[in-house]
GUTOR-726910 format. One record per atom (N, C-alpha, C): residue in one letter; atom name; x, y, z. Coordinates in steps of 0.1 Angstrom, whole numbers. Layout:
BEGIN
SITE, residuo, atomo, x, y, z
SITE, A, CA, X, Y, Z;
...
***
This chain:
BEGIN
SITE, residuo, atomo, x, y, z
SITE, X, N, 1972, 556, 1198;
SITE, X, CA, 1980, 545, 1204;
SITE, X, C, 1992, 551, 1209;
SITE, X, N, 1996, 549, 1223;
SITE, X, CA, 2008, 555, 1227;
SITE, X, C, 2021, 547, 1222;
SITE, X, N, 2032, 554, 1223;
SITE, X, CA, 2044, 549, 1219;
SITE, X, C, 2053, 550, 1231;
SITE, X, N, 2063, 541, 1231;
SITE, X, CA, 2074, 542, 1242;
SITE, X, C, 2086, 535, 1236;
SITE, X, N, 2097, 536, 1244;
SITE, X, CA, 2110, 529, 1241;
SITE, X, C, 2111, 517, 1249;
SITE, X, N, 2119, 507, 1242;
SITE, X, CA, 2122, 496, 1249;
SITE, X, C, 2135, 498, 1257;
SITE, X, N, 2134, 494, 1269;
SITE, X, CA, 2146, 497, 1278;
SITE, X, C, 2150, 484, 1284;
SITE, X, N, 2163, 484, 1290;
SITE, X, CA, 2168, 473, 1296;
SITE, X, C, 2169, 476, 1311;
SITE, X, N, 2165, 467, 1319;
SITE, X, CA, 2166, 469, 1334;
SITE, X, C, 2170, 455, 1340;
SITE, X, N, 2183, 454, 1344;
SITE, X, CA, 2189, 442, 1348;
SITE, X, C, 2189, 432, 1336;
SITE, X, N, 2183, 421, 1338;
SITE, X, CA, 2182, 411, 1327;
SITE, X, C, 2169, 412, 1320;
SITE, X, N, 2161, 421, 1323;
SITE, X, CA, 2147, 422, 1317;
SITE, X, C, 2147, 434, 1306;
SITE, X, N, 2136, 433, 1298;
SITE, X, CA, 2133, 443, 1289;
SITE, X, C, 2120, 450, 1295;
SITE, X, N, 2120, 463, 1295;
SITE, X, CA, 2110, 471, 1301;
SITE, X, C, 2103, 480, 1291;
SITE, X, N, 2090, 480, 1291;
SITE, X, CA, 2082, 490, 1283;
SITE, X, C, 2074, 499, 1293;
SITE, X, N, 2077, 512, 1292;
SITE, X, CA, 2069, 521, 1301;
SITE, X, C, 2057, 526, 1295;
SITE, X, N, 2046, 527, 1303;
SITE, X, CA, 2034, 532, 1298;
SITE, X, C, 2032, 546, 1302;
SITE, X, N, 2030, 556, 1292;
SITE, X, CA, 2029, 569, 1295;
SITE, X, C, 2018, 572, 1306;
SITE, X, N, 2020, 582, 1315;
SITE, X, CA, 2011, 584, 1327;
SITE, X, C, 1997, 587, 1323;
SITE, X, N, 1996, 595, 1312;
SITE, X, CA, 1982, 599, 1307;
SITE, X, C, 1974, 587, 1303;
SITE, X, N, 1981, 577, 1297;
SITE, X, CA, 1974, 564, 1292;
SITE, X, C, 1971, 556, 1305;
SITE, X, N, 1979, 556, 1315;
SITE, X, CA, 1976, 548, 1327;
SITE, X, C, 1963, 555, 1333;
SITE, X, N, 1963, 567, 1334;
SITE, X, CA, 1951, 574, 1340;
SITE, X, C, 1939, 573, 1332;
SITE, X, N, 1940, 573, 1318;
SITE, X, CA, 1928, 571, 1310;
SITE, X, C, 1922, 557, 1312;
SITE, X, N, 1930, 547, 1313;
SITE, X, CA, 1927, 534, 1313;
SITE, X, C, 1925, 528, 1327;
SITE, X, N, 1927, 537, 1337;
SITE, X, CA, 1926, 533, 1351;
SITE, X, C, 1934, 521, 1354;
SITE, X, N, 1946, 520, 1350;
SITE, X, CA, 1954, 509, 1352;
SITE, X, C, 1961, 509, 1366;
SITE, X, N, 1963, 498, 1372;
SITE, X, CA, 1969, 497, 1386;
SITE, X, C, 1981, 489, 1385;
SITE, X, N, 1991, 491, 1394;
SITE, X, CA, 2002, 483, 1395;
SITE, X, C, 1999, 468, 1398;
SITE, X, N, 2004, 459, 1391;
SITE, X, CA, 2002, 445, 1393;
SITE, X, C, 1990, 440, 1384;
SITE, X, N, 1983, 449, 1379;
SITE, X, CA, 1971, 445, 1370;
SITE, X, C, 1977, 438, 1358;
SITE, X, N, 1970, 427, 1354;
SITE, X, CA, 1974, 420, 1341;
SITE, X, C, 1967, 428, 1330;
SITE, X, N, 1975, 430, 1319;
SITE, X, CA, 1970, 437, 1307;
SITE, X, C, 1974, 428, 1294;
SITE, X, N, 1967, 431, 1283;
SITE, X, CA, 1971, 426, 1270;
SITE, X, C, 1976, 437, 1262;
SITE, X, N, 1986, 434, 1254;
SITE, X, CA, 1991, 445, 1245;
SITE, X, C, 1997, 439, 1232;
SITE, X, N, 1998, 448, 1222;
SITE, X, CA, 2004, 443, 1209;
SITE, X, C, 2017, 452, 1207;
SITE, X, N, 2027, 445, 1202;
SITE, X, CA, 2040, 452, 1199;
SITE, X, C, 2040, 453, 1184;
SITE, X, N, 2042, 466, 1180;
SITE, X, CA, 2044, 469, 1166;
SITE, X, C, 2056, 477, 1164;
SITE, X, N, 2067, 472, 1160;
SITE, X, CA, 2079, 480, 1158;
SITE, X, C, 2077, 491, 1148;
SITE, X, N, 2083, 503, 1152;
SITE, X, CA, 2082, 515, 1144;
SITE, X, C, 2091, 513, 1132;
SITE, X, N, 2087, 517, 1120;
SITE, X, CA, 2094, 516, 1108;
SITE, X, C, 2097, 530, 1102;
SITE, X, N, 2110, 532, 1098;
SITE, X, CA, 2114, 544, 1092;
SITE, X, C, 2111, 544, 1077;
SITE, X, N, 2100, 549, 1072;
SITE, X, CA, 2096, 549, 1059;
SITE, X, C, 2104, 559, 1050;
SITE, X, N, 2110, 569, 1057;
SITE, X, CA, 2117, 579, 1049;
SITE, X, C, 2128, 573, 1040;
SITE, X, N, 2134, 562, 1045;
SITE, X, CA, 2144, 555, 1036;
SITE, X, C, 2138, 549, 1023;
SITE, X, N, 2125, 546, 1023;
SITE, X, CA, 2119, 541, 1011;
SITE, X, C, 2113, 552, 1001;
SITE, X, N, 2112, 565, 1007;
SITE, X, CA, 2106, 575, 999;
SITE, X, C, 2114, 578, 986;
SITE, X, N, 2108, 577, 975;
SITE, X, CA, 2115, 579, 962;
SITE, X, C, 2122, 568, 956;
SITE, X, N, 2123, 557, 964;
SITE, X, CA, 2131, 545, 959;
SITE, X, C, 2123, 537, 948;
SITE, X, N, 2110, 540, 946;
SITE, X, CA, 2102, 532, 936;
SITE, X, C, 2098, 541, 924;
SITE, X, N, 2106, 551, 922;
SITE, X, CA, 2102, 560, 909;
SITE, X, C, 2103, 552, 897;
SITE, X, N, 2112, 543, 896;
SITE, X, CA, 2113, 535, 883;
SITE, X, C, 2102, 525, 881;
SITE, X, N, 2094, 522, 891;
SITE, X, CA, 2083, 513, 890;
SITE, X, C, 2070, 518, 885;
SITE, X, N, 2069, 531, 883;
SITE, X, CA, 2057, 537, 877;
SITE, X, C, 2044, 534, 885;
SITE, X, N, 2045, 536, 898;
SITE, X, CA, 2033, 534, 907;
SITE, X, C, 2027, 548, 910;
SITE, X, N, 2014, 548, 911;
SITE, X, CA, 2008, 560, 916;
SITE, X, C, 2010, 561, 932;
SITE, X, N, 2016, 572, 935;
SITE, X, CA, 2021, 572, 950;
SITE, X, C, 2008, 572, 958;
SITE, X, N, 1998, 579, 955;
SITE, X, CA, 1985, 579, 963;
SITE, X, C, 1980, 565, 965;
SITE, X, N, 1980, 557, 954;
SITE, X, CA, 1974, 544, 955;
SITE, X, C, 1983, 535, 964;
SITE, X, N, 1996, 537, 963;
SITE, X, CA, 2005, 529, 972;
SITE, X, C, 2003, 532, 987;
SITE, X, N, 2001, 545, 990;
SITE, X, CA, 1999, 550, 1004;
SITE, X, C, 1986, 544, 1009;
SITE, X, N, 1975, 544, 1000;
SITE, X, CA, 1962, 539, 1004;
SITE, X, C, 1963, 523, 1007;
SITE, X, N, 1971, 516, 999;
SITE, X, CA, 1973, 502, 1002;
SITE, X, C, 1980, 499, 1015;
SITE, X, N, 1990, 508, 1017;
SITE, X, CA, 1997, 506, 1030;
SITE, X, C, 1988, 509, 1042;
SITE, X, N, 1981, 519, 1041;
SITE, X, CA, 1971, 522, 1052;
SITE, X, C, 1961, 511, 1054;
SITE, X, N, 1957, 504, 1043;
SITE, X, CA, 1948, 493, 1045;
SITE, X, C, 1955, 482, 1054;
SITE, X, N, 1967, 479, 1051;
SITE, X, CA, 1974, 469, 1058;
SITE, X, C, 1976, 473, 1072;
SITE, X, N, 1979, 486, 1075;
SITE, X, CA, 1982, 490, 1089;
SITE, X, C, 1969, 490, 1097;
SITE, X, N, 1958, 492, 1091;
SITE, X, CA, 1945, 492, 1098;
SITE, X, C, 1939, 479, 1101;
SITE, X, N, 1945, 468, 1097;
SITE, X, CA, 1940, 454, 1100;
SITE, X, C, 1941, 451, 1114;
***
């Protein structure tokens, strides 16, 4: 899944589609498309924060992956 930055252009918000993705999907200017926005989360701030909870780290990662893949 490609990622991009949210930009401001005048009074609008713009999402740019990477050129290789446009080519792969054969997208054309003016074509209507459907997309899903998933904000990127910085998980590094959480790393090590749950040591006192006595959770198996691998089990926690597996649970997170299940949620992301829905």
